[in-house]
C-alpha positions in Angstrom: 68.0 225.4 23.8 65.7 227.5 21.7 63.5 224.4 21.2 63.3 223.9 25.0 62.4 227.5 25.6 59.7 227.4 23.0 58.3 224.2 24.4 58.2 225.7 28.0 56.5 228.8 26.6 53.7 226.7 25.0 53.1 224.8 28.3 52.9 228.1 30.2 50.3 229.5 27.8 48.2 226.3 27.9 48.4 225.8 31.7 48.0 229.4 32.6 45.1 230.3 30.4 42.4 229.9 33.1 44.3 231.7 35.8 45.0 234.6 33.4 41.3 235.1 32.9 40.3 234.8 36.6 40.7 237.4 39.3 42.3 236.2 42.5 41.7 239.1 44.8 39.4 242.1 45.3 39.6 244.8 47.9 37.2 245.4 50.7 36.6 246.9 54.2 37.6 245.0 57.3 34.6 244.0 59.3 34.1 246.2 62.4 31.9 243.6 64.0 29.4 240.8 63.4 25.6 240.9 64.0 22.7 238.5 63.9 21.4 237.8 60.3 17.8 238.3 61.3 15.9 240.4 63.8 17.5 243.2 65.8 21.3 243.3 65.5 21.9 244.3 69.1 19.5 241.7 70.6 21.1 239.6 73.3 21.3 235.8 73.1 19.4 234.3 75.9 18.1 230.9 77.1 14.4 230.6 77.6 12.1 227.5 77.8 15.1 225.3 77.0 15.7 227.1 73.7 18.3 229.7 72.6 16.6 233.0 71.6 18.1 236.0 69.8 16.2 238.7 71.5 12.4 238.1 71.4 11.9 237.6 67.7 13.8 234.5 66.7 14.9 231.3 68.3 17.3 228.5 67.4 15.3 225.6 66.0 18.4 223.6 65.2 22.0 224.2 66.1 25.4 223.4 64.7 26.7 219.8 65.3 29.9 218.2 64.0 29.4 215.5 61.4 25.7 216.5 61.4 24.1 219.9 60.9 26.7 222.3 59.5 24.9 225.5 60.5 21.9 226.9 62.5 18.2 227.1 61.6 16.5 230.3 62.7 12.8 230.4 63.2 10.4 233.3 64.0 8.8 233.5 67.4 5.4 232.5 66.2 6.6 229.2 64.6 5.4 227.6 61.4 5.6 229.8 58.3 5.0 233.1 60.1 8.5 234.3 59.3 8.2 233.7 55.6 9.4 236.8 53.8 11.2 238.3 56.8 14.3 240.2 55.9 17.8 238.6 56.1 20.8 240.8 56.7 24.5 240.4 56.1 26.1 239.7 59.4 29.2 241.9 58.6 30.7 243.9 55.7 32.1 241.8 52.9 31.8 240.8 49.3 29.2 238.4 47.8 31.0 235.4 46.4 27.9 233.3 45.6 24.3 234.3 44.8 22.3 231.7 43.0 19.2 229.4 43.0 21.0 226.2 43.8 19.5 223.3 41.7 19.7 220.4 44.2 19.1 219.1 47.7 16.3 221.6 48.6 18.7 224.6 49.1 16.6 227.1 47.1 18.2 230.6 46.9 21.6 230.9 48.5 23.9 233.8 49.2 27.5 233.5 50.5 29.4 236.5 51.7 33.1 236.7 52.4 34.3 238.7 55.3 37.8 240.0 56.3 38.3 240.8 60.0 41.2 241.2 62.4 41.9 238.6 65.0 43.0 239.5 68.5 46.5 238.4 67.4 46.5 241.2 64.9 46.3 238.9 61.9 43.7 239.5 59.2 41.5 236.4 58.9 38.5 235.5 56.6 35.2 233.7 57.0 32.3 233.0 54.7 28.7 233.4 55.9 26.0 231.4 54.1 22.3 232.3 54.0 20.2 229.4 52.7 16.6 228.6 51.8 15.9 232.2 50.9 12.6 233.2 49.3 14.5 235.7 47.2 18.0 237.2 46.9 18.6 241.0 46.8 22.4 241.0 46.1 24.4 239.8 43.2 27.8 238.1 43.0 30.7 240.4 43.3 28.7 243.1 45.1 30.3 244.7 48.2 27.8 244.8 51.1 27.7 246.5 54.5 26.9 245.0 57.9 23.2 245.0 58.3 22.5 245.3 54.5 19.5 243.2 53.4 20.6 240.2 51.3 17.2 238.5 50.9 14.2 237.2 52.7 13.4 234.0 54.7 12.0 231.2 52.5 11.1 227.5 52.5 13.8 226.1 50.2 13.5 224.8 46.7 9.8 224.0 45.9 8.8 225.0 49.4 9.9 221.6 50.9 10.7 223.0 54.4 8.8 225.2 56.9 10.0 228.7 56.6 13.3 229.3 58.3 16.8 230.7 57.7 19.7 228.3 57.4 22.9 230.1 58.5 26.5 229.0 58.4 29.9 230.5 59.2 32.8 228.8 57.4 36.6 228.9 58.1 37.5 227.1 54.9 37.0 229.4 51.8 36.9 226.5 49.3 33.6 224.9 50.4 31.1 226.8 48.3 28.1 224.5 47.7 30.3 221.3 47.9 30.0 220.5 51.6 30.4 216.8 50.8 34.1 217.3 49.9 35.2 218.9 53.2 35.3 217.7 56.8 32.1 218.4 58.7 34.0 219.5 61.8 35.3 222.6 63.5 38.3 222.5 61.2 35.9 223.7 58.4 33.1 225.5 60.3 32.5 227.8 63.2 29.4 227.5 65.4 27.7 230.7 64.1 26.2 232.0 67.3 29.4 231.5 69.3 31.5 233.1 66.5 29.3 236.2 66.4 29.1 236.6 70.1 32.9 236.5 70.2 33.2 239.2 67.4 30.3 241.5 68.1 32.5 244.6 68.2 35.8 245.0 66.4 38.0 248.0 66.0 37.0 250.2 63.0 39.8 250.5 60.3 39.2 252.7 57.3 41.9 251.1 55.1 41.0 248.5 52.4 42.5 245.0 52.5 42.9 242.3 49.8 40.1 239.7 50.0 40.7 236.4 48.1 38.0 235.4 45.6 37.4 232.6 43.1 38.4 230.0 45.7 35.6 227.5 45.0 36.2 224.4 42.8 35.8 224.7 39.0 32.9 222.3 39.3 31.3 224.9 41.7 32.6 228.2 40.3 32.2 231.6 41.7 34.1 233.6 39.1 34.2 237.3 39.9 35.8 239.8 37.5 36.7 243.3 38.5 37.0 244.5 34.9 35.2 243.4 31.7 37.3 241.0 29.6 37.0 241.8 25.9 37.3 238.8 23.5 39.3 239.4 20.3 37.2 240.2 17.2 37.0 237.2 14.8 38.7 237.4 11.4 37.3 236.3 8.1 39.2 233.1 8.3 37.4 230.2 9.9 40.6 229.3 11.8 42.2 231.9 14.1 45.9 231.2 14.6 48.5 233.2 16.6 51.3 235.0 14.8 54.5 232.9 14.9 58.0 234.4 14.5 59.7 233.3 11.3 62.4 231.4 13.2 59.8 229.4 15.1 57.8 228.8 12.0 60.9 227.4 10.2 61.6 225.1 13.2 58.0 223.9 13.2 58.2 223.2 9.4 61.4 221.2 9.7 60.0 219.2 12.6 56.7 218.4 10.9 58.1 217.3 7.5 56.3 214.3 6.0 59.2 212.9 4.0 59.6 209.2 4.0 62.9 209.4 5.8 61.5 211.6 8.6 58.6 209.2 9.3 60.8 206.3 10.1 61.1 205.6 13.8 64.4 206.6 15.4 65.3 203.2 16.9 68.9 204.2 17.6 68.0 207.3 19.7 66.5 207.5 23.2 63.6 209.8 24.0 66.0 212.2 25.8 68.2 212.4 22.7 65.2 213.1 20.4 63.9 215.9 22.7 67.2 217.7 23.1 68.6 217.1 19.7 71.6 215.0 20.7 
């Protein structure tokens, strides 16, 4: 039995190492509403000249489509690159779970913010808002932001491959991160941004903090956030650092790892189950 408990303990330490270092939750404010990510926050959404406009400053150059375009492209009223460098704002209060220059596919600078809000049913729900092709970012990962706080400026993507515009997404699935290829390109994963914001423009203010899940992206696309600094143990003079082992365990290890001639012979007469449990 002691051998079984020791074996289970080793498996726990090996398998739980990563989760022991990561932080699964942080705390934050419930969103009291969602605003547009550019222009005036109170601007109405209107139809003009067969286009969707957000007030008089920005129009929807390309909308959300299932299995196609997973967000919205916002352009300035004067077209072309006239909106280059315009401020981009967090659509609601939340915590930054990604803020990087993404290396591939023309993304450029990207910020992802996680928001907690209360649904009409009373349940607390979560969404991620993504701001892509930014010229520069003004928030860092792990930072808590307020609704309307500047998070960056409109850019042209990596190496300026696009005309200046903001690519904006609202995601239901908190696992996506920058790996959109791994998740359904449907309403099961995404919201239509303008429709979601219109439906959640004003929410009841609540002063209490709630738990917000973090570190939900894949290991190949990490967004590790730590709420406290993790101190590594100081190295010793020995080139090999070993954990302290109780004497009883050390004796058991010694007896099991003997190199005597008799011990190295295969146990043909015993099954694997018998060898593991000492029968």
